C-alpha positions in Angstrom: -12.8 26.3 14.1 -9.0 26.0 14.0 -7.2 24.3 16.8 -5.0 26.5 19.1 -1.3 26.6 19.0 0.9 26.5 22.1 1.4 30.3 21.8 -2.4 30.8 22.2 -3.1 31.8 18.6 -5.3 30.0 16.1 -3.6 27.1 14.3 -1.4 28.5 11.5 -1.5 32.1 12.7 0.5 34.1 15.2 0.8 37.7 16.2 -1.5 40.1 14.6 -3.4 37.6 12.5 -0.3 36.9 10.5 -0.1 33.3 9.1 2.9 31.3 10.1 5.5 30.5 7.4 5.2 26.8 6.4 8.0 24.3 6.0 7.0 21.3 3.9 9.2 18.2 4.1 9.3 15.9 1.1 11.5 13.0 -0.1 11.6 9.3 -0.9 10.3 6.9 1.8 12.7 5.9 4.5 15.2 8.8 4.2 14.6 10.2 7.7 11.9 12.8 7.2 10.0 11.9 10.3 13.3 11.9 12.4 14.1 15.4 11.1 10.5 16.4 11.8 11.0 15.2 15.4 14.3 17.0 15.6 12.9 20.4 14.4 9.5 20.3 16.3 10.3 18.4 19.4 7.2 16.3 18.6 7.1 12.6 18.1 5.7 10.7 15.3 6.4 7.0 14.8 9.7 6.8 12.9 10.0 3.5 11.2 13.0 2.0 9.4 10.8 0.9 6.4 8.8 2.8 3.8 5.1 3.6 4.0 4.9 4.7 7.6 3.8 8.3 6.9 0.3 7.9 5.5 -1.2 11.0 6.9 0.5 14.4 7.0 2.1 15.0 10.4 2.0 18.7 11.5 3.9 20.5 14.1 5.6 23.8 14.9 9.2 24.9 15.4 10.9 28.2 16.3 13.9 29.3 14.3 15.4 32.5 15.6 12.6 34.9 16.4 10.2 33.3 13.9 7.8 30.4 14.4 7.1 28.0 11.5 4.4 25.4 10.8 6.1 22.1 9.8 4.5 19.4 7.6 5.9 15.9 7.2 4.5 14.5 4.0 4.2 10.9 2.7 7.1 9.6 0.7 7.3 10.5 -3.0 9.7 9.6 -5.9 8.5 12.1 -8.5 6.2 15.0 -9.1 4.3 12.7 -11.4 2.5 10.6 -8.8 1.8 6.9 -9.0 0.6 6.0 -5.5 -1.9 7.7 -3.3 0.7 8.9 -0.9 2.6 10.6 -3.7 -0.6 12.3 -4.8 -1.1 13.7 -1.3 2.4 15.2 -1.3 2.2 16.6 -4.8 -1.2 18.2 -4.0 0.4 19.9 -1.0 3.1 21.4 -3.2 0.6 22.3 -5.9 -1.5 24.3 -3.4 1.3 26.8 -3.1 1.4 27.0 0.7 5.1 26.2 1.2 7.5 28.9 2.2 10.4 26.4 2.5 10.5 23.0 0.9 13.0 20.7 2.6 13.9 17.9 0.2 15.3 15.3 2.5 17.5 12.6 0.9 19.7 9.8 2.0 23.2 11.1 1.4 24.4 7.6 0.4 21.9 7.5 -2.5 22.5 11.0 -3.9 22.5 9.9 -7.5 19.1 8.2 -7.3 17.4 10.8 -5.3 18.7 14.0 -6.9 16.2 13.6 -9.8 13.4 14.7 -7.5 15.5 17.7 -6.4 15.8 18.8 -10.0 12.0 18.5 -10.5 11.4 20.6 -7.4 13.9 23.3 -8.6 12.2 23.3 -12.0 8.9 23.9 -10.3 10.4 27.1 -8.8 9.8 25.9 -5.3 11.9 27.4 -2.4 14.0 24.2 -2.0 16.6 23.4 0.6 18.4 20.1 -0.1 19.0 18.1 3.1 21.7 15.4 2.8 20.5 13.3 5.8 22.3 10.3 7.4 25.6 12.0 6.5 27.4 10.3 9.4 26.6 6.9 8.0 27.7 8.0 4.5 31.1 9.1 6.0 31.5 5.8 7.8 31.2 4.1 4.4 33.9 6.3 2.9 31.5 8.5 0.9 32.5 12.1 0.3 30.1 14.8 -1.0 31.3 18.3 -2.0 28.4 20.2 -0.6 29.7 23.6 -1.7 30.1 22.6 -5.3 26.7 20.8 -5.2 25.1 24.0 -3.9 26.7 26.1 -6.7 25.6 23.7 -9.4 22.0 23.4 -8.2 21.6 27.1 -7.2 19.9 26.2 -3.9 21.0 25.8 -0.3 22.4 22.4 0.7 22.7 21.1 4.3 24.5 17.9 5.4 22.8 16.7 8.6 22.2 13.7 10.8 18.6 13.9 12.1 19.3 11.2 14.7 22.5 12.8 16.2 21.6 16.4 15.6 24.7 17.1 13.5 24.2 20.0 11.1 20.8 21.0 12.4 21.8 24.5 13.4 23.3 25.1 9.9 20.0 23.8 8.4 18.0 26.2 10.5 20.1 29.1 9.3 19.4 28.2 5.7 15.6 27.8 6.5 15.6 31.3 8.0 17.2 32.8 4.9 14.6 31.0 2.7 13.5 32.4 -0.6 13.3 30.9 -4.1 16.4 29.7 -6.0 18.3 32.7 -7.4 20.0 31.1 -10.5 18.8 27.4 -10.4 20.1 24.7 -12.7 18.1 24.5 -15.9 17.2 21.3 -17.8 17.2 21.1 -21.6 14.8 18.4 -22.9 15.8 18.7 -26.5 14.4 20.7 -29.4 11.2 18.6 -29.8 10.0 18.7 -26.2 11.3 22.3 -25.6 9.2 23.4 -28.6 6.1 21.8 -27.1 6.9 23.3 -23.7 7.2 26.8 -25.3 3.7 26.5 -26.7 2.1 24.9 -23.6 3.7 26.8 -20.7 1.7 30.0 -21.2 -1.5 28.1 -21.1 -0.9 26.6 -17.7 -2.6 28.0 -14.6 -0.5 30.9 -13.2 -1.7 30.7 -9.6 -0.2 27.4 -8.5 2.5 26.1 -6.2 4.3 24.7 -9.3 5.8 26.8 -12.1 3.9 26.9 -15.4 6.9 25.1 -17.0 6.7 22.3 -14.4 2.9 22.0 -15.0 3.5 21.8 -18.8 6.0 19.0 -18.3 3.4 17.1 -16.2 0.8 17.8 -18.8 3.0 16.3 -21.5 3.4 13.2 -19.4 -0.4 13.0 -19.3 -0.8 13.7 -15.6 -4.6 13.4 -15.1 -4.8 16.0 -12.3 -3.0 18.6 -14.4 -5.1 17.7 -17.4 -8.2 18.3 -15.3 -6.9 21.6 -14.1 -6.2 22.8 -17.7 -9.6 21.4 -18.9 -11.3 23.6 -16.3 -9.8 26.7 -17.7 -12.3 28.3 -20.1 -11.2 28.6 -23.7 -8.5 26.0 -23.7 -9.2 23.1 -26.2 -8.0 20.0 -24.3 -8.7 17.8 -27.4 -6.3 19.8 -29.5 -3.7 19.8 -26.8 -3.9 16.0 -26.5 -3.6 15.7 -30.2 -0.5 17.8 -30.0 1.0 15.5 -27.4 0.3 12.5 -29.6 2.1 14.3 -32.5 5.0 15.1 -30.2 5.3 11.4 -29.1 5.2 10.3 -32.7 8.4 12.3 -33.2 10.1 10.7 -30.1 11.5 7.2 -29.9 9.9 6.7 -26.5 6.7 8.1 -24.8 7.1 11.5 -23.1 6.5 9.8 -19.7 9.7 7.8 -20.3 11.8 10.4 -22.1 11.4 13.2 -19.6 12.4 11.2 -16.5 15.4 9.7 -18.3 16.7 13.2 -19.2 16.3 14.3 -15.6 18.1 11.2 -14.4 21.0 11.8 -16.8 21.3 15.3 -15.5 21.3 14.1 -11.9 24.0 11.5 -12.7 26.2 14.1 -14.3 26.0 16.4 -11.3 26.7 13.4 -9.0 29.8 12.5 -11.0 31.3 15.9 -10.1 30.4 16.1 -6.4 30.0 12.5 -5.1 32.8 10.1 -4.5 32.7 6.6 -3.0 35.6 4.4 -1.9 37.1 2.3 -4.8 36.6 -0.9 -2.8 33.2 -1.3 -1.3 33.2 -1.8 2.5 31.6 -5.2 3.2 30.4 -5.0 6.8 28.8 -7.8 8.9 25.5 -5.9 8.8 25.6 -5.9 5.0 26.3 -9.6 4.9 23.5 -10.4 7.3 21.2 -8.1 5.3 21.9 -10.2 2.2 21.2 -13.4 4.1 17.7 -12.1 5.1 16.7 -11.5 1.5 17.9 -14.9 0.2 15.0 -17.4 0.4 17.4 -20.3 1.4 18.6 -18.4 4.5 15.9 -15.8 4.8 13.1 -18.3 5.5 14.9 -19.9 8.5 15.7 -16.3 9.8 12.0 -15.4 9.4 11.0 -18.5 11.4 13.5 -17.6 14.2 12.1 -14.0 14.3 8.5 -15.3 14.5 9.4 -17.9 17.1 11.3 -15.6 19.5 9.5 -12.4 18.7 5.9 -13.6 18.5 5.7 -17.0 20.1 8.2 -16.7 23.0 8.0 -13.0 23.8 4.4 -12.1 22.9 2.7 -15.5 23.2 4.5 -17.0 26.3 5.8 -13.9 28.2 3.2 -11.3 27.3 0.1 -13.5 27.0 1.4 -16.1 29.5 3.4 -14.7 32.4 2.1 -11.1 32.5 -1.5 -11.9 31.7 -1.6 -14.7 34.3 -0.3 -12.3 36.9 -2.7 -9.5 36.1 -5.7 -11.7 35.5 -5.2 -14.1 38.4 -3.4 -12.1 41.1 -4.6 -8.6 40.5 -8.2 -8.9 39.1 -9.6 -12.3 40.1 -8.1 -12.4 43.5 -8.4 -8.8 44.5 -9.9 -6.1 42.2 -12.9 -8.0 40.8 -14.3 -9.2 44.2 -13.7 -5.8 45.7 -15.6 -4.1 42.9 -18.4 -6.6 43.1 -18.6 -6.1 46.8 -18.8 -2.3 46.5 -21.5 -2.6 43.8 -23.6 -4.8 46.0 -23.2 -2.6 49.0 -23.7 0.8 47.4 -25.8 0.3 44.2 -29.3 -0.9 45.0 -30.4 -1.3 41.4 -29.5 -4.6 39.9 -29.3 -3.4 36.3 -26.9 -0.6 37.3 -24.8 -3.1 39.3 -24.5 -5.2 36.1 -23.4 -2.2 34.1 -20.5 -1.5 36.5 -19.6 -5.0 37.9 -20.6 -8.6 37.9 -20.2 -10.8 34.9 -20.4 -8.2 32.1 -19.6 -4.9 33.9 -17.5 -2.1 32.5 -14.8 -2.7 35.2 -15.1 -6.5 35.7 -15.3 -7.3 32.0 -14.3 -4.3 29.8 -11.5 -2.9 31.9 -10.3 -6.3 32.9 -10.1 -7.5 29.3 -8.4 -4.3 28.2 -5.8 -4.1 31.1 -5.3 -7.6 32.3 -5.5 -9.6 29.0 -5.0 -7.3 26.0 -2.6 -4.6 27.3 0.3 -7.0 28.1 0.0 -8.7 24.7 -0.3 -5.4 22.8 2.6 -4.0 24.8 5.0 -6.9 24.2 4.0 -7.0 20.5 4.7 -3.2 20.1 8.2 -3.8 21.7 8.9 -6.7 19.4 7.6 -4.9 16.4 9.6 -1.7 17.2 12.8 -3.7 17.4 12.1 -5.5 14.1 11.3 -2.3 12.2 14.1 -0.2 13.7 16.6 -2.9 12.6 15.7 -2.5 8.9 14.4 -6.1 8.6 11.0 -5.3 7.2 12.0 -4.1 3.8 14.2 -7.2 3.4 11.3 -9.3 4.3 9.3 -7.5 1.6 12.0 -8.3 -1.0 12.0 -11.9 0.0 8.2 -12.4 -0.2 7.6 -10.3 -3.3 7.5 -13.4 -5.6 4.9 -15.1 -3.4 2.8 -12.0 -3.0 2.7 -11.5 -6.7 0.9 -14.8 -6.9 -1.9 -13.3 -4.8 -2.2 -10.1 -6.7 0.1 -8.0 -4.4 3.8 -7.3 -4.3 6.5 -7.1 -1.6 5.3 -3.6 -0.6 2.1 -5.2 0.8 4.2 -6.8 3.6 3.9 -3.4 5.4 0.1 -3.4 5.9 0.1 -7.1 6.4 2.8 -6.9 9.2 1.1 -3.9 10.7 -2.1 -6.0 10.8 -0.5 -8.2 13.4 -0.5 -5.0 15.5 -3.9 -3.6 14.6 -6.0 -4.5 11.5 -7.7 -1.2 11.7 -4.5 0.7 11.4 -3.2 -1.7 8.7 -6.4 -1.2 6.6 -5.7 2.5 6.5 -2.1 1.8 5.4 -3.3 -0.1 2.4 -3.7 3.3 0.7 0.0 3.2 0.1 -0.4 0.4 -2.4 -0.3 1.5 -6.0 -3.5 0.1 -7.5 -7.2 -0.1 -6.4 -7.0 -3.9 -7.1 -4.1 -4.3 -4.7 -5.8 -2.2 -2.0 -9.0 -4.3 -2.3 -7.1 -7.6 -2.1 -5.0 -6.4 0.9 -8.1 -5.2 2.7 -9.9 -8.5 2.2 -6.9 -10.5 3.4 -6.5 -8.3 6.5 -10.1 -8.7 7.4 -10.1 -12.5 6.9 -6.7 -14.0 7.8 -4.5 -11.6 9.7 -5.1 -11.7 13.5 -4.3 -8.5 15.5 -1.6 -8.6 18.2 -4.0 -9.1 21.1 -6.0 -11.8 19.3 -2.8 -13.5 18.1 -1.2 -13.3 21.5 -4.2 -14.8 23.3 -4.4 -17.6 20.7 -0.6 -18.4 21.0 -0.9 -18.4 24.8 -3.9 -20.8 24.7 -2.0 -23.1 22.4 1.4 -22.7 23.9 1.3 -26.1 25.6 0.0 -27.9 22.5 2.4 -27.5 19.5 0.2 -29.7 17.3 -2.7 -27.3 17.8 -0.5 -24.3 16.8 0.7 -26.3 13.7 -2.9 -27.0 12.6 -4.0 -23.4 13.2 -1.0 -21.9 11.4 -1.3 -24.3 8.5 -5.0 -23.7 7.9 -4.8 -19.9 8.3 -1.8 -19.7 6.0 -3.5 -21.9 3.3 -6.7 -19.7 3.5 -4.6 -16.5 3.2 -2.8 -17.8 0.0 -5.9 -19.5 -1.5 -8.3 -16.5 -1.1 -5.5 -14.2 -2.3 -4.8 -16.3 -5.3 -8.6 -16.7 -6.1 -9.3 -13.0 -5.7 -6.3 -12.1 -7.9 -7.7 -14.3 -10.7 -11.2 -13.0 -10.4 -10.2 -9.3 -10.3 -8.9 -7.8 -13.5 -5.7 -5.7 -13.4 -2.0 -5.6 -14.3 0.7 -7.5 -12.5 1.9 -5.1 -9.7 5.3 -3.5 -9.9 7.6 -3.4 -6.9 10.2 -0.9 -5.7 11.3 -0.2 -2.2 14.1 1.6 -0.4 16.2 -1.0 1.5 18.0 0.8 4.4 21.1 -0.6 6.1 20.6 -3.3 8.7 21.2 -1.7 12.1 21.2 -2.5 15.7 17.9 -1.2 17.1 18.3 2.0 19.2 16.9 1.6 22.7 15.6 5.2 22.7 13.8 4.8 19.4 12.3 1.5 20.5 11.1 3.0 23.7 9.6 6.1 22.0 7.8 4.0 19.3 6.4 1.6 22.0 5.4 4.5 24.2 3.7 6.3 21.3 1.7 3.2 20.2 0.7 2.4 23.8 -0.5 5.9 24.1 -2.6 5.3 21.0 -3.9 2.1 22.5 -5.2 3.9 25.6 -6.7 6.8 23.7 -8.3 4.8 20.8 -8.9 1.2 22.0 -9.7 1.4 25.8 -12.8 3.5 25.2 -14.0 0.9 22.6 -13.8 -1.8 25.3 -15.9 0.3 27.6 -18.4 1.0 24.8 -18.5 -2.8 24.0 -19.3 -3.5 27.7 -22.1 -1.0 27.6 -23.5 -2.5 24.4 -23.3 -6.0 25.9 -25.1 -4.7 29.0 -27.8 -3.2 26.8 -28.0 -6.5 25.0 -28.4 -8.4 28.3 -31.2 -6.2 29.8 -33.1 -6.2 26.5 -32.4 -9.9 26.0 -31.0 -9.2 22.5 -27.7 -10.6 23.7 -29.3 -13.8 24.9 -31.2 -14.2 21.6 -28.0 -13.8 19.5 -26.0 -16.1 21.7 -28.8 -18.7 21.4 -28.7 -18.4 17.6 -25.0 -18.7 17.6 -25.0 -21.7 19.9 -26.5 -23.9 17.1 -23.6 -22.8 14.8 -21.2 -23.6 17.7 -22.6 -27.1 18.0 -22.3 -27.6 14.2 -18.6 -26.8 14.2 -18.0 -28.9 17.3 -17.7 -26.3 20.0 -19.5 -25.9 23.3 -22.4 -23.6 23.2 -20.6 -21.3 25.7 -18.2 -20.4 22.8 -21.0 -18.3 21.3 -20.3 -15.6 23.8 -16.7 -15.3 22.6 -17.8 -15.0 19.0 -20.3 -12.3 19.9 -17.6 -10.4 21.8 -15.4 -10.8 18.6 -17.9 -8.7 16.7 -17.2 -5.7 19.0 -13.5 -6.2 19.0 -11.4 -9.1 17.6 -9.2 -9.0 20.7 -12.4 -8.9 22.9 -13.5 -12.2 21.3 -10.0 -13.7 21.9 -10.2 -12.7 25.5 -13.6 -14.4 25.8 -12.0 -17.5 24.4 -9.3 -17.2 27.0 -11.9 -17.3 29.8 -13.5 -20.4 28.2 -10.2 -22.2 28.0 -9.3 -21.3 31.6 -12.5 -23.0 32.7 -11.3 -26.2 31.0 -14.2 -26.2 28.5 -12.1 -26.8 25.3 -10.3 -29.9 24.1 -7.3 -29.7 21.8 -9.4 -30.2 18.7 -12.0 -27.7 19.9 -9.2 -25.2 20.6 -7.9 -25.6 17.1 -11.3 -25.1 15.5 -12.2 -22.2 17.8 -8.8 -20.5 17.1 -9.2 -20.9 13.3 -12.8 -19.8 13.2 -12.3 -16.8 15.4 -9.2 -15.7 13.4 -11.3 -15.8 10.2 -14.4 -14.3 11.8 -16.0 -11.0 10.9 -13.8 -7.9 11.3 -14.5 -5.9 14.4 -16.5 -2.7 14.3 -13.5 -0.4 14.2 -11.9 -2.3 11.3 -15.3 -2.5 9.5 -15.6 1.3 9.8 -12.1 1.8 8.4 -12.9 -0.6 5.5 -16.0 1.5 4.8 -13.9 4.6 4.8 -11.2 3.3 2.5 -13.1 0.9 0.2 -16.7 2.2 0.4 -19.9 0.8 2.1 -20.7 -1.7 -0.6 -17.3 -3.3 -0.7 -17.1 -3.4 3.1 -20.5 -5.1 3.4 -19.7 -7.5 0.6 -16.5 -8.5 2.4 -18.2 -9.0 5.7 -21.1 -11.0 4.1 -18.5 -13.3 2.6 -16.3 -13.7 5.7 -18.9 -14.7 8.2 -20.2 -17.8 6.5 -16.8 -18.7 5.2 -15.3 -18.6 8.7 -17.9 -21.0 10.0 -17.7 -23.3 7.0 -13.9 -23.5 7.4 -14.3 -24.3 11.1 -16.9 -27.0 10.3 -14.6 -28.5 7.7 -11.6 -28.6 10.0 -13.8 -30.2 12.7 -15.1 -32.8 10.3 -11.6 -33.6 9.0 -10.2 -34.1 12.5 -13.2 -36.3 13.5 -13.0 -38.4 10.3 -9.3 -39.0 10.6 -9.5 -39.6 14.3 -6.8 -37.1 15.1 -6.7 -35.9 18.7 -4.7 -32.8 19.2 
């Protein structure tokens, strides 16, 4: 059953059963597609100043004149020949043939580099409108683009806009309304050898497709596996003979077709840009550009990273969020007023003890689940989302990716993996989903394992930082051990898993002052996600704990874990926090918070507990996402490795501290 639109019709239809026209937005990562989506639809998706945000396809509606359109914001792509999973998603949407208008959104400052995809879209006979976004920023840099001449050379509509300010949006809407396929588009000549092969292959390609037969033939020549599978499914076409013909073709060329074709397209794009694009003779060197270069130089970038982590995570999230706000909500609101009031009401009006325990008392939905979610986790998640939104809107994350690329290559990843790793500090479940933006299966497996093992989510991190705030030595030990584990397991996994050294490419946007409105909207959107997705999990976890208590399963598990706690040097009461951690990582951290507040943990025990809980088994939500992304065998294998490894590490740290006589 389709969902209903705001006009009351079934999703994708309006009027007398007539399907809505569809606008599909495509383009490189970080060119402002999501901002333009928001501008057209009035909806909000998280707009981030770094690549890889749009993993799923965002859908909305907009009205242009008298017509209503369905709008799809697709994952970033560089070419019709996909490499990453996100590129495949976008190319498949185009291949399906459902687009009435294709908005190719590019960064106007990088016309030369991005125009190659425009030429591929035109050659695919798609109804393309070229959108030169961020035109205001291009003008400030002294860049001029002759849009009229560009439109004439390409044979498609061209609109210069600023999605953030709204400049040029009305003109863009007029061009969308006119729609239609290119009348006399630019044509590419690939030379006698390739053109001869295309002439033979083109008639054999599927006729009913979103891409032209010529475009499909070009992809087939470049050995696109999806196109090859499509052709192979057509009865009567000898795929073996066609592959042999490709081999003969490449024997005549100096380079493989997969290299020759993109180079010809790039040369054509460069020729067009030379006629329509002009930049100032002397490059403008702004303060933002200078600071941006400092963030990517390891000598200056590492101290900057330390400052960002110190003020953004330690001071703002750890001390202010997990300290000041949590102390107020936990002590003044819940412990002093709300919890006693709820317990009193439960005693007075609920005669059944088991039902009272479900709602109130030690493990009730309100006194434990809601208290943890609102008083302990919410302030930490909220302050983290604010800090993260400021960092990403400034354009710092891609620069961090460039700086850590060399280190990440040592653990089988590349700088692009900094995106899921950084998102993991917000929510490991979300970050596990974002690993699909990595190029190879090997990278996705390594990143998933490291997220499950050594990346604490925002709430867990915030609680741990708050608990250790008064003991810098404990923070030092915790940070050092977790960082060493992250690098060691990554290095070991990269050596054990076969695969090529990962490549790395990423758009690096200008360094900007974060916009207050954008930071607010991002934080608001993520907080909304928290309440919708996470708060119910806390309530479910409370119910499961209640069931465990009344069936004594909870007590049996805690009893078993208490022996492990003793072995790693922790009080037996810590077993409850680890059991909570199975339901939600942040739930376990909140349990650790209660334990520390009671004065049950020494400095050494706090370090061991923090390290072990950080490395402990991924929560149910993250495990389910691991199962979805990597498969049940891989998810179970990772969990079976992580559980004993976390306790062994905790025991080793405890032993080293005791042997050396260190007292933190």
